[in-house]
C-alpha positions, 0 to 999 in steps of 0.5 A: 223632287217629289216622286210619283212613279218608281220604275225598277229593273228586275234582275240584280235590282229586285231579284237576286238572279245573279247565280242563275244567270251565271250558271245558265251562261256557263252551262252553255259556254262550256259546251261550246268553248270548254275552259274559256269562260269563268264566273268573272267573264260572264258577269259582264252578261248581266244586263244586255239582252240574250240576243246581243250577248250570243250574237257577239259570241257566235252569231251562227249558233246564237239561236241554239245557244239561247234555247239552251240557256233558257232551258237550263234557266227555267229548270233551275229558276225557282231554286236559284232566284231569291229577293234582295233584302227589304224589297217586299216591305219597301215596295209595299210601303211605297204602294201604300203611299200611292207611289206608282210602281213598274218593272222595266226588264229585258227578260222575256215576259213569261219569265219575268211574270213567273219571277214576280209571282214566285217572289210574292211581288204580284199585285204590287206593280202598276205595269210590267214591261218585258222584252216583248213590249218593245223593239229597242232594248235598254240603253235605248229609252223605248222600254222606259217610255212604254212604261211611262206611257202606260202609267201616264206619268211625267218625267219630272216625277219619275225615276228608274232604279237599276243595277247596271249601266244599261238602266242608267243610260236608258233613264238618261235617254228617257230624260229622267233620273237614274238611280244605281243600287249599291247592292249590284254586282257591278261596282261603284267604280264600274258605274261611275263613268255613266254618271247615275243621278243617285246611288242608294245602298239599301231599299229602305234608303231608297224608300225613305228618299222617295217618300221624304222628297229628298231626291234633289239635284244630281246628288250621289252618295 
């Protein structure tokens, strides 16, 4: 399978934002529900949009809770966000080989662009799709389809790379392969029911598979 376009989720895939997300949620939830939430419970909140998360927790207070989350998140963003190993070099290598690159995230656009710039990734992506660019978030296909429309790319030569089942299902719903990253906080057992098309364990492995056209069939490793 010749790949011409690679779409990436951002949080937990390119950027290690796990600690920032965890602490932001716990800061809010401890205020409203003292002692009820811990790091393991909020691990499930990596991926879904904030509106969905807090609607399910406390619909009446969701706007206030989201505002508090964002305030804490912004305050500690630069301190706690880092790149996963091999990300920058791998993206540059893909770019040098004329692979189109895009980000498809549920993050608010301003925060997403801030993270990209902070981590030295600005200029590497041909499109960046954030939460303000679509109506229906992942696992709906709309975010991916928005990116594909902007890039004028084909389903047959496009993959979506992510760390969560939302990414895998969104890819399936868009009709493209979904690649699960082995450095995710989600375990292989947790992701298995969603049947990712491929599993990679490092950015270098992903890059090699893309450049050598080894993404074929429906293989997992």
